[in-house]
C-alpha positions as CSV (number, residue, x, y, z in Angstrom):
1,X,-75.1,-25.2,-35.8
2,X,-76.1,-28.9,-35.6
3,X,-76.9,-30.8,-32.5
4,X,-74.3,-33.2,-31.7
5,X,-75.1,-34.3,-28.1
6,X,-78.4,-35.8,-27.5
7,X,-81.1,-34.4,-25.1
8,X,-80.9,-37.3,-22.7
9,X,-77.1,-36.9,-22.6
10,X,-77.6,-33.2,-21.7
11,X,-80.3,-34.1,-19.1
12,X,-77.8,-36.7,-17.5
13,X,-75.0,-34.0,-17.4
14,X,-77.2,-31.3,-15.9
15,X,-78.4,-33.7,-13.3
16,X,-74.9,-35.0,-12.3
17,X,-73.6,-31.2,-12.2
18,X,-76.5,-30.0,-10.2
19,X,-75.6,-32.6,-7.5
20,X,-72.0,-31.5,-7.5
21,X,-72.6,-27.9,-7.2
22,X,-75.9,-27.5,-5.4
23,X,-77.0,-24.0,-4.7
24,X,-74.8,-22.3,-7.4
25,X,-76.6,-22.1,-10.6
26,X,-73.9,-20.0,-12.2
27,X,-71.2,-22.6,-11.6
28,X,-73.5,-25.2,-12.6
29,X,-74.1,-23.7,-16.1
30,X,-70.4,-23.1,-16.6
31,X,-69.6,-26.8,-15.9
32,X,-72.6,-28.0,-17.9
33,X,-71.5,-26.2,-20.9
34,X,-67.9,-27.4,-20.6
35,X,-69.1,-31.0,-20.3
36,X,-71.3,-30.6,-23.5
37,X,-68.4,-29.1,-25.4
38,X,-66.1,-31.9,-24.2
39,X,-68.8,-34.4,-25.3
40,X,-68.8,-32.7,-28.7
41,X,-65.1,-32.7,-29.1
42,X,-65.0,-36.5,-28.2
43,X,-67.7,-37.2,-31.0
44,X,-65.5,-35.2,-33.4
45,X,-62.5,-37.1,-32.4
46,X,-60.6,-34.0,-31.2
47,X,-59.0,-32.9,-27.9
48,X,-60.9,-30.1,-25.9
49,X,-58.4,-27.4,-27.0
50,X,-58.4,-28.5,-30.5
51,X,-62.2,-28.4,-31.0
52,X,-62.3,-25.0,-29.2
53,X,-59.8,-23.7,-31.7
54,X,-62.0,-25.3,-34.4
55,X,-65.0,-23.5,-33.2
56,X,-63.2,-20.2,-33.1
57,X,-62.0,-20.4,-36.6
58,X,-65.5,-21.4,-37.8
59,X,-66.9,-18.4,-35.9
60,X,-64.3,-16.1,-37.5
61,X,-65.0,-17.6,-41.0
62,X,-68.7,-16.9,-40.6
63,X,-68.2,-13.5,-39.4
64,X,-66.0,-12.6,-42.5
65,X,-68.8,-14.1,-44.8
66,X,-71.5,-11.9,-43.2
67,X,-69.5,-8.8,-43.5
């Protein structure tokens, strides 16, 4: 899968989330992932829900091709 969010953006997101949820690494990871996916959806010009469905369809297509 190609990278759509730059490393600097991920670092900025991580720093912000670590400040919002100090002392809870699991919650931080969930929110970091959500923010990155939201940013990818924005780059693709899709809503978050539409982008998640797009990723699911893409995954299903790849699974069918590999079986």
